[in-house]
C-alpha positions in Angstrom: 0.0 0.0 0.0 1.3 3.5 -0.8 2.0 6.0 1.9 -0.8 8.5 2.4 -0.6 11.9 0.8 -0.6 15.0 3.0 -2.8 18.0 2.4 -2.0 20.4 5.3 -4.4 23.3 5.4 -4.9 26.3 7.7 -8.1 24.9 9.0 -6.7 23.8 12.4 -6.5 20.2 13.7 -9.2 18.7 11.7 -7.0 17.5 8.9 -4.4 16.1 11.3 -7.0 14.2 13.2 -8.5 12.7 10.0 -5.0 11.7 9.0 -4.5 9.9 12.3 -7.7 7.9 11.8 -6.4 6.9 8.4 -3.2 5.7 10.0 -5.1 3.5 12.4 -6.8 1.7 9.5 -3.5 0.8 7.7 -2.2 -2.8 7.6 0.4 -3.5 10.3 3.3 -3.9 7.9 2.8 -0.3 6.6 1.8 1.3 9.9 5.3 2.2 11.0 6.3 3.8 7.7 3.1 5.7 7.5 3.4 6.9 11.1 6.9 8.3 10.4 5.5 10.1 7.4 2.7 11.5 9.5 5.1 12.8 12.2 7.3 14.5 9.5 4.2 16.1 8.0 3.1 17.3 11.5 6.5 18.8 12.2 6.4 20.7 8.9 2.9 22.0 9.7 4.1 23.2 13.2 7.2 24.8 11.8 5.2 26.7 9.1 2.7 27.9 11.7 5.4 29.2 14.0 7.2 31.0 11.2 4.0 32.8 10.3 3.9 34.3 13.8 7.2 36.1 13.6 6.0 39.4 12.3 4.5 42.3 14.4 0.9 41.6 15.1 -1.5 44.0 13.3 -3.6 44.3 16.5 -0.8 45.9 18.5 -2.8 49.1 18.4 -6.5 49.2 17.8 -6.6 52.4 15.8 -5.5 52.2 12.2 -4.0 55.2 10.4 -6.2 56.7 7.7 -4.0 58.5 5.3 -5.0 62.0 4.2 -6.0 61.7 0.6 -5.1 64.8 -1.5 -7.9 66.0 -3.8 -8.1 64.1 -7.1 -8.6 66.1 -10.4 -12.2 65.8 -11.7 -12.8 62.8 -13.8 -9.6 61.0 -12.7 -9.9 57.3 -11.9 -8.9 56.4 -8.3 -6.8 53.3 -8.1 -5.7 53.3 -4.5 -7.5 51.9 -1.5 -5.9 53.9 1.4 -7.3 51.7 4.2 -6.8 48.3 2.5 -3.8 46.2 3.2 -2.1 44.4 0.3 -3.7 41.1 -0.5 -1.7 38.1 0.8 -1.7 36.8 -2.8 0.4 39.7 -3.7 2.9 39.0 -0.9 3.3 35.2 -1.4 3.6 35.0 -5.1 4.6 31.6 -6.5 5.9 31.9 -10.0 8.0 29.1 -11.5 11.1 30.6 -13.2 11.0 30.0 -16.9 13.4 27.6 -18.4 13.5 29.1 -21.9 14.3 32.8 -21.4 15.0 35.0 -18.4 13.2 38.1 -17.3 14.7 41.2 -18.7 14.2 43.8 -16.0 15.3 47.5 -16.0 15.5 49.6 -12.9 15.3 53.4 -13.0 16.5 55.0 -9.8 15.8 58.7 -9.0 19.0 59.3 -7.1 22.7 58.4 -7.2 24.0 54.8 -7.1 25.2 55.3 -3.5 22.0 56.9 -2.1 21.1 54.8 0.9 17.3 54.7 0.3 18.0 53.6 -3.3 20.3 50.8 -2.0 17.6 49.6 0.4 15.0 49.5 -2.4 17.4 47.6 -4.6 18.1 45.1 -1.9 14.4 44.5 -1.3 13.8 44.2 -5.0 16.6 41.8 -5.9 16.5 39.7 -2.7 12.8 39.1 -3.1 13.2 38.1 -6.7 16.0 35.7 -5.8 13.9 34.1 -3.1 11.3 33.4 -5.8 13.9 31.9 -8.1 15.0 34.8 -10.3 18.6 36.1 -9.9 21.4 37.4 -12.1 23.7 34.7 -10.7 21.4 31.9 -11.8 21.1 33.4 -15.2 17.3 33.8 -15.3 17.3 37.5 -14.5 18.9 40.1 -16.8 19.1 43.5 -15.1 19.7 46.9 -16.5 20.1 50.0 -14.2 19.9 53.7 -14.8 20.6 56.2 -12.0 19.1 59.6 -12.8 21.5 61.2 -10.2 19.0 63.7 -8.9 20.8 65.4 -6.0 20.2 68.1 -3.5 22.1 70.7 -5.5 21.9 74.4 -4.7 19.4 76.5 -6.6 17.8 79.8 -5.8 15.0 79.6 -3.2 11.6 80.8 -4.4 8.6 81.7 -2.3 6.4 79.8 -4.7 5.8 76.6 -2.8 5.0 74.5 -5.9 8.5 75.2 -7.2 9.8 73.6 -4.0 7.6 70.5 -4.1 10.3 68.1 -5.3 13.9 68.0 -6.6 14.4 69.4 -10.1 14.6 66.8 -12.9 16.8 67.8 -15.8 15.0 67.2 -19.1 18.2 65.7 -20.4 18.2 63.1 -17.6 14.6 62.1 -18.6 15.7 61.7 -22.2 18.8 59.7 -21.2 16.7 57.4 -19.0 14.2 56.7 -21.9 17.1 56.0 -24.3 18.7 53.6 -21.8 15.4 51.7 -21.4 14.9 51.5 -25.2 18.5 50.3 -25.7 18.1 47.5 -23.1 14.7 46.4 -24.4 13.3 45.1 -21.1 10.2 43.0 -20.5 9.3 45.6 -17.8 10.7 48.6 -15.9 10.8 49.3 -12.2 11.0 53.0 -11.3 11.7 54.1 -7.7 10.8 57.3 -6.0 8.5 60.1 -7.1 11.0 62.2 -9.2 11.8 59.4 -11.7 8.2 58.1 -11.5 6.7 61.4 -12.5 9.4 62.1 -15.1 9.8 58.8 -16.9 6.5 56.9 -16.9 4.3 59.7 -18.4 6.9 60.6 -21.0 7.8 57.1 -22.2 6.8 56.9 -25.9 5.6 53.2 -25.9 2.2 52.8 -24.2 2.7 49.1 -24.0 5.9 49.1 -21.9 5.0 47.7 -18.5 6.1 49.8 -15.6 6.2 49.0 -11.8 6.7 51.9 -9.5 7.5 52.1 -5.8 8.1 54.9 -3.3 5.2 57.0 -4.4 3.9 59.3 -1.6 0.5 60.2 -3.0 -2.2 59.3 -5.4 -0.9 58.0 -8.8 -3.2 60.4 -10.6 -1.3 63.4 -9.2 2.0 62.1 -10.7 0.6 61.1 -14.1 1.0 57.4 -13.7 -2.7 56.4 -13.5 -2.4 54.4 -16.8 -3.1 50.9 -17.8 0.5 49.9 -18.4 1.7 51.0 -14.9 1.2 49.3 -11.5 2.9 50.0 -8.2 3.3 50.2 -4.5 2.6 53.3 -2.4 4.4 54.7 0.6 2.1 55.0 3.6 3.1 56.6 6.9 1.6 55.7 10.3 1.4 58.9 12.4 -1.4 57.7 14.7 0.4 54.5 15.7 3.7 56.4 16.0 2.0 58.9 18.4 0.7 56.0 20.4 4.2 54.6 20.6 5.6 58.0 21.6 3.0 58.2 24.4 4.2 54.9 25.8 7.8 56.0 25.8 7.2 59.5 27.3 4.4 58.6 29.7 2.2 61.4 28.2 -1.4 61.4 29.5 -3.6 59.5 27.1 -5.9 61.9 25.3 -4.0 65.0 26.5 -0.6 64.6 24.8 1.3 67.8 24.1 3.4 67.4 21.0 4.5 69.2 17.8 4.4 68.1 14.2 7.2 69.6 12.2 8.4 69.2 8.6 9.1 71.0 5.3 6.5 72.8 3.2 5.6 69.9 1.0 1.9 70.2 0.2 1.3 66.9 -1.6 1.5 63.3 -0.4 0.6 61.5 2.8 3.7 62.5 4.7 3.2 66.3 4.5 2.6 68.2 7.7 -1.0 69.0 6.7 -1.7 65.4 5.8 -0.1 64.1 9.0 -2.1 66.5 11.2 -5.3 65.6 9.3 -4.7 61.9 10.1 -4.1 62.7 13.8 -7.3 64.7 14.0 -9.6 61.9 12.8 -10.2 60.4 16.2 -9.7 62.9 19.0 -11.0 60.4 21.6 -7.9 58.3 21.1 -5.2 60.9 20.9 -5.1 64.7 21.2 -4.3 66.7 18.1 -0.9 68.4 18.0 -0.6 71.7 20.0 1.6 73.3 17.3 2.7 72.5 13.7 5.5 73.9 11.5 5.9 73.6 7.8 8.6 75.6 6.0 11.5 74.9 3.7 13.7 77.6 5.2 16.3 75.9 7.4 17.2 78.9 9.6 13.6 79.8 10.2 12.8 76.1 10.9 15.5 75.9 13.5 14.5 79.1 15.3 10.8 78.3 15.2 11.3 75.0 16.9 13.6 76.4 19.6 11.3 79.3 20.4 8.1 77.2 20.4 9.5 74.5 22.7 10.6 77.3 25.1 7.3 79.0 24.9 5.6 75.9 26.4 8.0 75.7 29.4 6.4 75.3 32.8 7.7 76.9 36.0 10.9 75.4 37.2 12.2 74.9 33.6 10.0 71.8 33.0 9.1 71.4 29.4 5.4 71.5 28.6 6.0 69.6 25.4 6.0 65.8 25.5 7.7 65.0 22.2 8.1 66.1 18.5 6.8 64.1 15.5 8.8 64.6 12.4 6.9 64.6 9.1 8.6 64.9 5.8 11.8 66.9 6.0 13.6 66.2 2.8 13.2 69.7 1.2 14.7 72.0 3.9 17.2 74.4 2.4 19.5 77.1 3.6 19.5 80.7 2.3 22.0 79.8 -0.4 19.5 77.2 -1.8 21.5 74.2 -0.5 19.3 71.3 0.5 20.0 70.1 4.1 20.9 66.4 4.2 18.5 64.3 6.1 21.1 63.1 8.6 22.0 66.8 9.3 18.4 67.6 10.1 18.1 64.7 12.6 21.5 65.5 14.1 20.5 69.1 14.8 17.2 68.0 16.4 18.9 65.5 18.6 21.5 68.1 19.7 19.0 71.0 20.2 15.6 69.6 21.2 15.0 69.2 24.9 12.2 66.7 24.1 12.4 63.4 22.2 11.8 63.2 18.5 9.9 60.4 16.8 9.8 59.6 13.1 7.9 58.0 10.2 10.8 56.4 8.3 13.2 53.7 9.1 16.3 55.8 8.4 14.9 58.6 10.6 15.1 56.2 13.5 18.5 54.9 12.6 19.8 58.5 12.4 18.6 59.3 15.9 14.8 59.5 16.3 13.5 57.4 19.2 11.2 55.2 17.2 7.9 54.7 15.4 5.9 52.5 13.1 7.9 53.4 10.0 8.2 53.2 6.3 10.9 50.8 5.1 12.6 51.3 1.7 13.5 47.6 1.7 9.8 46.7 1.9 9.0 49.1 -0.9 11.5 47.2 -3.1 10.1 43.8 -2.0 6.6 44.8 -2.7 7.6 46.0 -6.2 9.3 42.6 -6.8 6.0 40.9 -6.0 4.3 42.9 -8.6 7.0 42.1 -11.1 6.4 38.4 -10.4 2.7 38.8 -11.0 3.3 40.5 -14.3 5.8 37.8 -15.2 3.1 35.3 -14.5 0.8 36.9 -17.0 -1.2 39.4 -15.0 -1.8 42.7 -16.8 -0.7 45.9 -15.0 -4.2 47.3 -15.2 -5.4 44.4 -13.0 -3.1 45.4 -10.2 -4.3 48.1 -7.8 -1.8 50.4 -6.3 -1.6 49.5 -2.6 0.6 49.9 0.4 2.9 47.1 1.6 1.3 44.7 4.0 4.5 44.6 6.2 4.7 47.1 9.0 8.1 47.9 10.6 8.4 48.9 14.2 11.8 50.5 14.9 13.4 51.7 18.1 16.7 53.5 18.7 17.8 52.4 22.1 20.7 55.0 22.2 18.2 57.8 21.5 15.8 56.5 24.2 18.7 56.5 26.7 19.8 60.0 25.5 16.4 61.5 26.3 16.1 59.3 29.5 13.0 57.5 28.4 11.4 54.4 29.8 11.4 51.6 27.3 8.2 49.5 27.5 9.3 46.0 28.2 7.3 44.4 25.4 8.6 46.8 22.7 12.1 45.5 21.9 10.7 42.0 21.2 8.7 43.3 18.3 11.0 45.9 16.9 14.0 46.5 14.7 16.6 47.8 17.1 19.2 50.5 16.5 21.8 51.2 19.1 23.7 54.3 18.1 23.1 58.0 17.2 25.6 58.9 14.6 25.2 62.7 15.1 26.3 62.3 18.8 29.2 60.0 18.0 31.0 62.0 15.3 29.2 60.3 12.4 27.1 61.7 9.6 
C-alpha cells in the first residue's frame, strides 16, 4: 500500500485528526512507515505555523491610520485603497522561473548609485526576486540599471511653494533614461521614488511598456501614472500609531498629549505636515491633536521656530510643557543659499537641540537618531515592487493590479536615543521591533 498523501491546510487540527484515523486503518506492515510520514508532516505543519507568527501583530494598536488623501482632479480614476492592506496573494507570489528565457528587468532610480534609500529599495527588489527563483547569478534575471542622479544641489530659493515640491529633474536626464530603457529592451521597468516616476513613466513613448513603481507618496493620478501599463506600491506613513508609541515612551497622559508636528512645506502626499495633522485629528478620543505645527523649507527659520516654540511651552521650574516632537517629511529643507540640508544633518540638529524626544515616520529617521515609530521601510518598498514584477511575469496585466501599500509594518526603536532622552522603554517593545543602538550625530558620524 502506498503511503498517504498529506494536504496540510490552515483549518486547524481537523486535517491532522482525520489523517491519524487513516493511519489506524492501515495494515500493520505499513503502519510504522506511515506513522513516520505523519510525524514528519506534522513537524512541517508546526514549523510553518510558527514562522507565520514572527511578524509584528496587526492588532498591537487598535486604531489604524487613515492617510489624508489629496484632492483628485475631476474625472480622474482612483486606483488606490488607502485603508486596505495588500492582498496576501500579492505577498506570497509563487511563480515558477522560466526555463527558456530569463526576465529582462530594467530599474530606473531617482537618485545616485550610493543613495542609501535607493540601495535599500534595490536590496528589497533583488532579494525578493532571488527568493522566488530569479537572480542574475542563476542566469534567469537580466538586469539593467539607470541612476538619474537627482541630487540636493543648490538652486535659488523661491517663495512659490509649488516650485519647492520636489527635486528638479533635468529634461536631459529624462531623455537619457528613456534611451537607456529602449536600448536595453526590457520586459518591464521598475521605477523608484517620485522624481523618476513622474518624469519617466508619463513621458515614455511606448504605451505598451509595462512599468512597476515604488516609493510614491501620494495618489498616482497626481503624478501622471494612473495608466493601464503601470502598477505599483505606495508609501504609507503611520502617524497615529507612532504617536501611540511616543505616548508609551514618554508617559504622556492619554488623550491630552502635548506634541509638535514639524516638517518642510511639502503640500502633496501623505507625509506632508498637513496630511499628518489631518490623520491625527480623525479620532480625538484616542489621541489629542498636536498643539503646534510647523511647515517651512527655510532651514534657519525652521530651527529658530522649533527652539522658540518649545521654550514657549515651558512650565515653572524649567520643565518642558511639550512631551515630544513628531517629524513629518523633512527632505526639502534648504539654507538661504539654496543648498538642501541632508536628512542626517536635520536629525543631528534635532537631537542636539531639542530638549524633548523626536519620533519619526521612516526607518532611516530612527537609525539617524529619532527614538522610534511605526515606520516606512525602503526595503519593503522594493520587496513589494518585486512581488508585482512576479505577478506581471506570470501573465497578470498591470491594469489588473491596484496600487496598494505594503502589508508589512516595521516597528523601529533606537535604544541609544531613548537613553539619551532618559525614556522608559516599554518591556514588550524590543521583542517586536527592529533595534538600533547608536546615534551617529552624537558619535561623530554623519
